[in-house]
N, C-alpha and C positions, 0 to 999 in steps of 0.2 A: 757915290757910295750907296749901297742898299742894305737893308736890314730885314732879317726874318725873325719874327717873334714867336716864342713858345711859352704859353701860359702853363703854370704848374702849381700844385700845392706847395712845393718847396723845390728850390734849385740852388746849387752852390758850385763855385768854380774852385778847384783845388789841384795844384800841380798840373795845370793845363788841361784838366779833365772836367767835363760838365757832369755833375751828379743831379739827377732829377727824380722826384717822387710825385706821382700823380700828374704826370706831364700830359700835354695835349688838351687842356681844358678849353671848352668853348662855352660853357655855362656853369653856373652854380646857383644854389638856392639863396634867396634873400634871408639874411640874418645879420646880426651885428658882429662886427670885428672879424671878418673873414680874411685870413692870411692869403696872400697871392704873390708868387714869384714869377718873374719874367726873365727868360734866357733870350739873349739877343745875339744872333750870328750876323756879324758885319762883314761885308764883302766890299773892299775898296780897290781903287786903282793902284798900280804899282808905285806911282809917284807920291803916294800919300804916306809912305813908310817914314816913321820917326816923328810925324806931326802930332800935335796935341789938339784935342777937340773938346769943346763944351758940349755935353749931351744932356738931354732931358727925356725922361720917360714920364708920360702923363696919361691920365684917364680923362676922356672927353665924351660928351654925348654925340649922337650921330650928326648933329648940327655943328659940331666942332667946338662947342662951349665947354670950358673946363669944369670938371666935377670936383666937388669938395664937401666940406662939412664945417660946422661951427664947433670950435673947441670948447673945453670946459672954461676957458678964460673969456669966452664970448667972442673971440676973434675968428674970422673965416680962414680956412686953410684949404689948399688944393691938393688933390691926389697927384703929386709930382715928385720925382726924384731927379735931382741935378747932380752931375758928376763931371769929372774931367778924365778923359782917357787919352793914353798915348799909344799911337799905332806902332807896333813893332817895326824896327828897321829891317829892311830886306837883307837876308843872308845871301852872300855871294855864292854859297854852296848849294842853294836851293833855287831851282829853275822857276817854279811856280810861286805865285803870291800866296801868302798864308792868310786865312780868315782869322777874325778876332772875335772872341766870345766875351760878352759882358752880362752880368746878372744884377737885376734889381729886385728888391723885396718890399712889398707893402705889408706891414705887420697887422693891419686891421682896416679893412675898408667896409663901408656900409653904404651900399648904393640902392637906389630905388629899382623896382622891377622894371625890366625892359632891356633894350639894346644899348651897349656902350662900346667904346673903342679905345684901345691902348695905342698910343703913338710914340714912336722913338724919333727924336728930333736931333739933328746935327746941323750946326751952323744955321739955325732958324728954319731948317727945311725938314719936313717929315720924310724920313727915308724908309720907314717901315711902319706897318700898323696891323692890328688884329682886332676884329670885332668879336664881342662875346655877349652873352645874355645873362641877366639876373632873373631867375624864375621864381614865382611865388612858392612859398613853403606850403606844402599840401596840408589839408586838414588832418590827414592821417599821420602827419609827422614824418613822412618819407624823406 
């Protein structure tokens, strides 16, 4: 299985269609509580139809260490989204395999300036990733 990640200001899946606003992000300015959506296009082998998978979307630094924050309760939290997906069963009327789309949303991330990586993990294996940058907010407020 392999995954392609698309970073966006907002993404949602409705009636089998992917809706994206501000898609194709590769960087954003450092500030508090930045929303980030990630659309994941999954491509699997034909024999995976109907299977269930534990998946995780996580933000790590370029060294692979998980990124996170300290909550108001004083506890550490990681920027991770865990989910279970069920791959659609193959339809006998369709010759080709169908791709699967999954969307995850972080409602507020606050990362240090620099390079980071989103990873999509299936069965404890990274099947897709996307590097992005957090840039300093300019003095002019751009």
